[in-house]
N, CA, C and O of each residue as an XYZ file, in Angstrom:
520
protein
N      43.774    -44.038    -80.511
C      43.259    -43.950    -81.662
C      43.387    -45.243    -82.089
O      44.439    -45.879    -82.027
N      41.797    -45.871    -82.752
C      41.859    -47.608    -82.569
C      42.077    -47.481    -84.176
O      41.766    -46.620    -84.999
N      42.867    -48.937    -84.259
C      43.059    -49.413    -85.825
C      41.995    -50.343    -86.320
O      41.461    -51.113    -85.522
N      41.706    -50.327    -87.379
C      40.677    -50.937    -88.525
C      41.498    -50.883    -90.080
O      42.023    -49.873    -90.550
N      41.443    -52.560    -90.873
C      42.123    -52.668    -91.592
C      40.810    -52.495    -92.549
O      39.654    -52.115    -92.359
N      41.761    -53.087    -93.969
C      40.447    -52.154    -94.995
C      39.618    -54.039    -94.979
O      39.887    -54.804    -94.053
N      39.036    -54.297    -95.688
C      37.887    -55.783    -95.981
C      38.727    -56.417    -96.857
O      38.671    -57.637    -97.006
N      39.470    -55.749    -97.432
C      40.296    -57.069    -98.664
C      42.317    -56.850    -98.621
O      42.726    -55.690    -98.569
N      42.948    -57.548    -98.638
C      43.992    -57.823    -98.694
C      44.396    -56.669    -99.703
O      43.501    -56.631   -100.547
N      45.187    -55.883    -99.929
C      45.727    -55.138   -101.095
C      46.646    -56.108   -101.756
O      46.835    -55.842   -102.943
N      47.201    -57.046   -101.355
C      48.330    -57.791   -102.081
C      47.445    -58.940   -102.811
O      47.131    -58.972   -104.001
N      47.154    -59.786   -101.888
C      46.118    -60.890   -102.774
C      44.868    -60.647   -103.110
O      44.431    -61.385   -103.994
N      44.007    -59.691   -102.604
C      42.662    -59.767   -102.602
C      41.816    -60.429   -102.008
O      40.650    -60.410   -102.402
N      42.229    -61.229   -100.837
C      41.286    -61.646   -100.359
C      40.573    -61.311    -99.102
O      41.215    -60.519    -98.412
N      39.565    -61.637    -98.656
C      38.648    -61.002    -97.849
C      38.789    -60.990    -96.409
O      38.363    -61.990    -95.832
N      39.439    -59.813    -95.514
C      39.833    -60.289    -94.619
C      39.403    -59.744    -93.042
O      39.932    -59.667    -91.933
N      37.972    -59.389    -93.747
C      37.428    -58.663    -92.709
C      37.275    -59.164    -90.945
O      36.745    -60.274    -90.983
N      37.366    -59.023    -90.421
C      37.743    -59.671    -88.978
C      38.950    -60.723    -88.911
O      39.198    -61.312    -87.859
N      39.618    -60.911    -89.966
C      40.538    -62.122    -89.737
C      41.924    -61.733    -89.169
O      42.690    -62.524    -88.619
N      42.159    -60.358    -89.378
C      43.351    -59.622    -89.105
C      44.190    -59.787    -87.751
O      43.731    -59.574    -86.629
N      45.483    -60.197    -88.038
C      46.288    -60.695    -86.794
C      47.799    -59.477    -86.290
O      48.991    -59.580    -86.579
N      47.181    -58.572    -85.590
C      48.898    -57.673    -85.917
C      49.155    -56.693    -87.213
O      50.182    -56.093    -87.530
N      47.953    -56.733    -87.811
C      48.354    -55.831    -89.009
C      48.818    -56.844    -90.599
O      49.202    -56.471    -91.708
N      48.565    -58.139    -90.050
C      49.467    -59.029    -91.279
C      47.653    -59.392    -91.760
O      46.573    -59.307    -91.175
N      48.103    -59.812    -93.115
C      47.212    -61.005    -93.686
C      47.576    -61.930    -93.212
O      48.719    -62.284    -92.924
N      45.941    -62.749    -93.002
C      46.498    -64.219    -92.801
C      46.660    -65.089    -93.928
O      47.018    -66.251    -93.737
N      46.471    -64.722    -94.907
C      46.734    -65.399    -96.263
C      48.093    -65.566    -97.125
O      48.746    -66.552    -97.466
N      48.269    -63.852    -97.375
C      49.928    -63.971    -97.857
C      50.605    -63.358    -97.248
O      51.674    -63.020    -97.757
N      50.239    -62.888    -95.702
C      51.482    -62.524    -94.839
C      51.705    -61.068    -94.861
O      52.615    -60.694    -94.121
N      51.130    -60.214    -95.492
C      51.685    -58.937    -96.569
C      51.025    -57.779    -94.839
O      50.253    -57.995    -93.905
N      51.659    -56.947    -95.152
C      51.577    -55.647    -94.085
C      49.857    -54.632    -94.753
O      49.430    -54.137    -95.796
N      49.606    -54.746    -93.905
C      48.108    -53.746    -94.101
C      47.931    -52.549    -93.550
O      48.264    -52.293    -92.393
N      47.209    -51.450    -94.615
C      47.324    -50.295    -94.280
C      46.753    -50.053    -93.218
O      46.262    -51.171    -93.065
N      46.327    -49.338    -92.118
C      45.325    -49.149    -91.028
C      44.696    -47.526    -91.201
O      45.371    -46.500    -91.278
N      43.592    -47.611    -91.227
C      42.508    -46.916    -91.159
C      42.031    -46.488    -89.656
O      41.564    -47.413    -88.991
N      42.085    -45.327    -89.096
C      42.081    -45.268    -87.615
C      40.582    -44.703    -87.109
O      40.282    -44.292    -85.988
N      39.935    -44.791    -88.029
C      38.404    -44.786    -87.948
C      37.731    -45.591    -87.284
O      36.600    -45.168    -87.043
N      38.031    -46.889    -86.765
C      37.282    -47.847    -86.685
C      36.829    -47.496    -84.816
O      37.617    -47.033    -83.991
N      35.569    -47.830    -84.588
C      35.142    -48.008    -83.306
C      35.581    -48.625    -82.411
O      35.253    -49.801    -82.570
N      36.452    -48.426    -81.079
C      37.364    -49.124    -80.353
C      36.933    -50.318    -79.726
O      37.800    -50.881    -79.058
N      35.253    -51.117    -79.792
C      35.003    -51.801    -79.826
C      35.581    -53.112    -80.809
O      35.382    -54.306    -80.584
N      36.264    -52.589    -81.828
C      36.748    -53.637    -82.833
C      38.087    -54.105    -82.656
O      38.514    -55.223    -82.947
N      38.940    -52.794    -81.968
C      40.148    -53.422    -81.124
C      40.246    -53.986    -79.715
O      41.289    -53.941    -79.063
N      39.232    -54.462    -79.324
C      39.010    -55.196    -77.997
C      39.373    -56.695    -78.178
O      38.567    -57.416    -78.766
N      40.408    -57.149    -77.759
C      40.743    -58.524    -77.928
C      40.623    -59.477    -76.908
O      41.038    -60.635    -76.867
N      39.914    -58.735    -75.987
C      39.916    -59.433    -74.983
C      38.810    -60.748    -75.302
O      37.882    -60.705    -76.110
N      39.205    -61.960    -74.394
C      38.018    -63.418    -74.451
C      37.365    -63.339    -73.505
O      37.773    -63.493    -72.354
N      35.846    -62.997    -73.962
C      34.662    -62.772    -73.090
C      34.110    -64.466    -73.416
O      34.358    -65.184    -74.384
N      33.209    -64.754    -72.084
C      32.737    -65.757    -71.949
C      31.470    -66.057    -71.474
O      31.554    -66.225    -70.257
N      29.999    -66.244    -71.990
C      28.823    -65.803    -71.736
C      28.249    -67.194    -71.066
O      28.215    -68.252    -71.695
N      27.826    -67.057    -69.780
C      27.332    -68.309    -69.333
C      26.152    -67.955    -69.016
O      25.889    -66.882    -68.472
N      25.136    -69.025    -69.400
C      23.677    -69.030    -68.650
C      23.350    -69.728    -67.727
O      23.493    -70.925    -67.479
N      22.791    -68.708    -67.104
C      22.384    -68.864    -65.446
C      21.211    -69.516    -65.165
O      21.180    -70.238    -64.169
N      20.146    -69.384    -65.926
C      19.112    -69.518    -65.601
C      17.932    -69.386    -67.224
O      17.671    -68.315    -67.773
N      17.549    -70.395    -67.557
C      16.538    -70.688    -68.656
C      15.485    -71.711    -68.171
O      15.661    -72.518    -67.258
N      14.332    -71.558    -68.935
C      13.479    -72.507    -68.642
C      13.086    -73.253    -69.749
O      12.584    -72.704    -70.729
N      13.292    -74.612    -69.675
C      13.557    -75.738    -70.722
C      11.941    -76.073    -71.450
O      11.765    -76.698    -72.496
N      10.937    -75.504    -70.628
C       9.828    -75.543    -71.191
C       9.205    -74.257    -72.108
O       8.174    -74.001    -72.729
N      10.212    -73.759    -71.857
C       9.736    -72.122    -72.945
C      10.302    -72.356    -74.339
O      11.495    -72.654    -74.399
N       9.629    -72.264    -75.424
C      10.063    -72.545    -76.737
C      10.862    -71.110    -77.200
O      11.779    -71.163    -78.020
N      10.500    -70.056    -76.703
C      11.405    -68.893    -76.715
C      12.661    -68.946    -76.844
O      13.336    -68.621    -77.820
N      13.273    -69.722    -74.984
C      14.181    -69.824    -74.440
C      15.085    -70.569    -75.284
O      16.217    -70.212    -75.610
N      14.363    -71.867    -75.680
C      15.179    -72.844    -76.237
C      15.426    -72.755    -77.684
O      16.133    -73.500    -78.363
N      14.673    -71.639    -78.091
C      15.050    -71.564    -79.813
C      15.801    -70.013    -79.888
O      15.798    -69.382    -80.945
N      16.303    -69.597    -78.909
C      17.578    -68.790    -78.591
C      18.575    -69.326    -78.178
O      19.602    -68.930    -78.730
N      18.756    -70.400    -77.095
C      19.689    -71.325    -76.948
C      20.088    -71.683    -78.482
O      21.210    -71.451    -78.931
N      19.551    -71.987    -78.866
C      19.380    -73.169    -80.048
C      20.143    -71.971    -81.506
O      20.893    -72.364    -82.400
N      19.776    -70.922    -81.363
C      20.373    -69.573    -82.347
C      21.838    -69.445    -82.046
O      22.704    -69.436    -82.921
N      22.063    -69.346    -80.766
C      23.282    -68.613    -80.402
C      24.254    -69.790    -80.336
O      25.447    -69.489    -80.301
N      23.823    -71.496    -80.307
C      24.856    -72.184    -79.796
C      25.019    -72.953    -81.283
O      25.906    -73.801    -81.380
N      24.183    -72.664    -82.416
C      23.969    -73.292    -83.543
C      23.430    -75.056    -83.333
O      23.609    -75.818    -84.283
N      22.851    -75.523    -82.173
C      22.475    -76.675    -81.747
C      21.281    -77.039    -82.364
O      20.711    -76.095    -82.910
N      20.538    -78.494    -82.470
C      18.737    -78.204    -82.604
C      18.167    -78.223    -81.442
O      18.718    -78.173    -80.342
N      17.164    -78.288    -81.662
C      16.304    -77.716    -80.405
C      16.438    -78.734    -79.432
O      16.722    -78.235    -78.343
N      16.321    -80.266    -79.390
C      16.371    -80.882    -78.446
C      17.789    -80.792    -77.861
O      17.566    -80.633    -76.661
N      18.742    -80.801    -77.982
C      20.053    -80.224    -77.656
C      20.145    -78.953    -77.035
O      21.047    -78.877    -76.201
N      19.409    -77.857    -77.221
C      19.257    -76.822    -76.557
C      18.308    -77.301    -75.577
O      18.203    -76.491    -74.656
N      17.810    -77.999    -75.484
C      16.678    -77.628    -74.100
C      17.371    -79.231    -73.255
O      17.003    -79.599    -72.139
N      18.233    -79.845    -73.973
C      18.748    -80.984    -72.865
C      19.584    -80.000    -71.581
O      19.520    -80.098    -70.356
N      20.474    -78.910    -72.594
C      21.551    -78.041    -71.893
C      20.871    -77.620    -70.526
O      21.646    -77.477    -69.580
N      19.649    -77.422    -70.320
C      19.119    -76.872    -69.048
C      19.526    -77.788    -67.455
O      19.282    -77.353    -66.330
N      20.111    -78.964    -67.737
C      20.622    -80.034    -67.321
C      21.906    -79.810    -66.280
O      22.240    -80.210    -65.165
N      22.303    -79.129    -67.080
C      23.832    -78.464    -66.634
C      23.951    -76.651    -66.301
O      24.839    -75.818    -66.483
N      23.329    -76.632    -66.046
C      23.378    -74.785    -65.507
C      24.305    -74.981    -64.790
O      24.576    -76.088    -64.326
N      25.171    -73.572    -64.504
C      25.706    -72.838    -65.140
C      26.268    -73.489    -66.457
O      26.935    -74.518    -66.343
N      26.055    -72.993    -67.603
C      26.842    -73.404    -68.585
C      27.143    -72.131    -69.110
O      26.679    -71.007    -68.919
N      28.542    -72.850    -70.219
C      29.349    -71.602    -71.099
C      28.353    -71.983    -72.620
O      28.050    -73.051    -73.151
N      28.103    -70.762    -72.908
C      27.156    -70.801    -74.009
C      28.220    -70.437    -75.295
O      28.332    -70.944    -76.411
N      28.802    -69.546    -74.754
C      29.801    -68.631    -75.519
C      30.956    -68.100    -75.494
O      31.236    -67.349    -74.560
N      31.819    -68.349    -76.438
C      33.269    -67.529    -76.019
C      33.847    -67.126    -77.088
O      34.128    -67.840    -78.052
N      34.131    -65.532    -76.934
C      34.592    -64.963    -77.772
C      35.221    -63.152    -77.729
O      35.153    -62.449    -76.721
N      35.750    -62.743    -78.950
C      36.005    -61.152    -78.609
C      34.511    -60.703    -78.344
O      33.393    -61.217    -78.351
N      35.292    -59.038    -78.021
C      33.990    -58.178    -78.145
C      32.427    -58.321    -79.027
O      31.310    -58.782    -78.789
N      33.080    -57.665    -80.099
C      31.963    -57.469    -81.395
C      31.316    -58.889    -81.715
O      30.350    -58.849    -82.477
N      31.705    -60.128    -81.248
C      30.840    -61.155    -81.466
C      30.154    -61.721    -80.023
O      29.346    -62.650    -79.995
N      30.545    -61.115    -79.045
C      29.860    -61.079    -78.006
C      28.677    -60.164    -77.580
O      27.786    -60.507    -76.804
N      28.785    -58.949    -78.193
C      27.906    -58.206    -78.443
C      26.183    -58.269    -79.310
O      25.120    -57.652    -79.381
N      26.860    -59.430    -79.810
C      25.654    -59.708    -81.036
C      24.688    -60.634    -80.028
O      23.493    -60.432    -79.812
N      25.486    -61.658    -79.491
C      24.745    -62.815    -78.328
C      24.262    -62.071    -77.438
O      23.530    -62.577    -76.587
N      24.475    -61.051    -77.420
C      23.782    -60.209    -75.549
C      22.551    -59.912    -76.129
O      21.520    -60.177    -75.511
N      22.505    -59.191    -77.672
C      21.867    -58.784    -78.015
C      20.472    -59.964    -78.563
O      19.295    -59.617    -78.460
N      20.810    -61.096    -79.029
C      19.751    -62.186    -78.997
C      19.474    -62.917    -77.906
O      18.527    -63.703    -77.923
N      20.260    -62.758    -76.810
C      19.596    -62.767    -75.138
C      18.945    -61.957    -74.789
O      17.826    -62.280    -74.390
N      19.320    -60.590    -74.776
C      18.497    -59.713    -74.521
C      16.902    -59.874    -74.851
O      15.910    -59.509    -74.219
N      17.025    -60.449    -75.880
C      15.123    -60.213    -76.460
C      14.426    -61.295    -75.826
O      13.209    -61.427    -75.954
N      15.267    -62.222    -75.024
C      14.375    -62.872    -74.019
C      14.789    -62.801    -72.558
O      15.814    -62.206    -72.224
N      14.094    -63.332    -71.802
C      14.084    -63.476    -70.473
C      15.190    -64.161    -69.759
O      15.280    -64.201    -68.532
N      16.143    -64.774    -70.708
C      16.893    -65.790    -70.752
C      18.255    -65.094    -69.201
O      18.731    -63.996    -69.490
N      18.709    -65.633    -67.933
C      19.383    -64.940    -67.125
C      20.912    -65.376    -67.619
O      21.304    -66.540    -67.535
N      21.673    -64.360    -68.110
C      22.925    -65.096    -68.242
C      24.233    -63.693    -67.605
O      24.037    -62.483    -67.494
N      25.470    -64.482    -67.311
C      26.773    -63.443    -66.685
C      27.122    -63.272    -67.899
O      26.445    -63.666    -68.849
N      28.319    -62.609    -68.011
C      29.675    -62.523    -68.782
C      31.015    -62.214    -68.163
O      31.285    -61.094    -67.730
N      31.847    -63.234    -68.131
C      33.066    -62.890    -67.738
C      34.376    -62.828    -68.969
O      34.670    -63.633    -69.853
N      34.997    -61.469    -68.566
C      35.166    -60.415    -67.458
C      34.036    -59.663    -67.637
O      33.199    -60.053    -68.451
N      33.827    -58.421    -66.874
C      32.663    -57.829    -67.108
C      32.306    -57.064    -68.473
O      33.133    -56.211    -68.797
N      31.253    -57.227    -69.287
C      31.164    -56.544    -70.799
C      30.433    -55.293    -70.724
O      29.270    -55.114    -70.363
N      31.220    -54.532    -71.085
C      30.465    -52.904    -70.825
C      30.380    -51.940    -72.144
O      30.223    -50.720    -72.179
N      30.540    -52.901    -73.250
C      30.180    -52.412    -74.797
C      28.318    -52.459    -74.860
O      27.500    -53.166    -74.271
N      28.202    -51.519    -75.713
C      26.832    -51.408    -76.138
C      26.601    -51.161    -77.779
O      27.437    -50.804    -78.608
N      25.921    -51.311    -77.867
C      25.611    -51.103    -79.477
C      25.902    -49.675    -80.278
O      26.211    -49.608    -81.468
N      25.825    -49.146    -79.854
C      26.435    -47.869    -79.739
C      27.594    -47.453    -79.609
O      27.805    -46.326    -80.057
N      28.632    -48.125    -79.026
C      29.971    -48.283    -79.097
C      30.297    -49.145    -80.723
O      31.420    -49.611    -80.915
N      29.367    -49.254    -81.633
C      29.883    -49.326    -82.439
C      29.903    -48.381    -83.763
O      30.259    -48.691    -84.900
N      29.391    -47.074    -83.254
C      28.979    -45.769    -84.114
C      28.336    -46.153    -85.792
O      28.441    -45.446    -86.794
N      27.712    -47.410    -85.670
C      26.908    -46.979    -86.931
C      27.724    -48.330    -88.107
O      27.613    -48.455    -89.327
N      28.356    -48.990    -87.300
C      29.331    -50.003    -88.069
C      28.220    -51.305    -88.106
O      27.868    -51.952    -87.120
N      27.867    -51.464    -89.201
C      27.170    -52.655    -89.606
C      27.601    -54.393    -89.010
O      28.421    -55.102    -89.594
N      27.054    -54.692    -88.108
C      27.906    -56.092    -87.576
C      27.035    -57.236    -88.270
O      25.877    -57.227    -88.686
N      27.856    -58.059    -88.245
C      27.119    -59.721    -88.577
C      27.658    -60.416    -87.524
O      28.802    -60.323    -87.079
N      26.638    -61.212    -87.106
C      27.070    -62.489    -86.754
C      26.700    -63.582    -86.983
O      27.305    -64.548    -86.518
């Protein structure tokens, strides 16, 4: 069974979505009730890293995609092509899935370490924001 915590802390009413660590509220430290119906991807705490292997600095779609993922401006994103391969993002599974979906809409070549096997179907219909 996987563990999922409520969206708000029952003690202090703080928004704790995606902030819980070992079943404790990060704001008040109280224990949180567990809902074991969450998709397994949300319990994967492995740190994944995405590296860009190849992209075309003359392709506007590529640069916009890199810019969107890194939250950098267009010129900075284009300049990253000088440093290939480079790490574009590091995070846990459900964050990585969002980045992979953005990169998948382009022809940018990337790799993920360690190997990333999750897909959209693994979220079991849970709405994810990135």
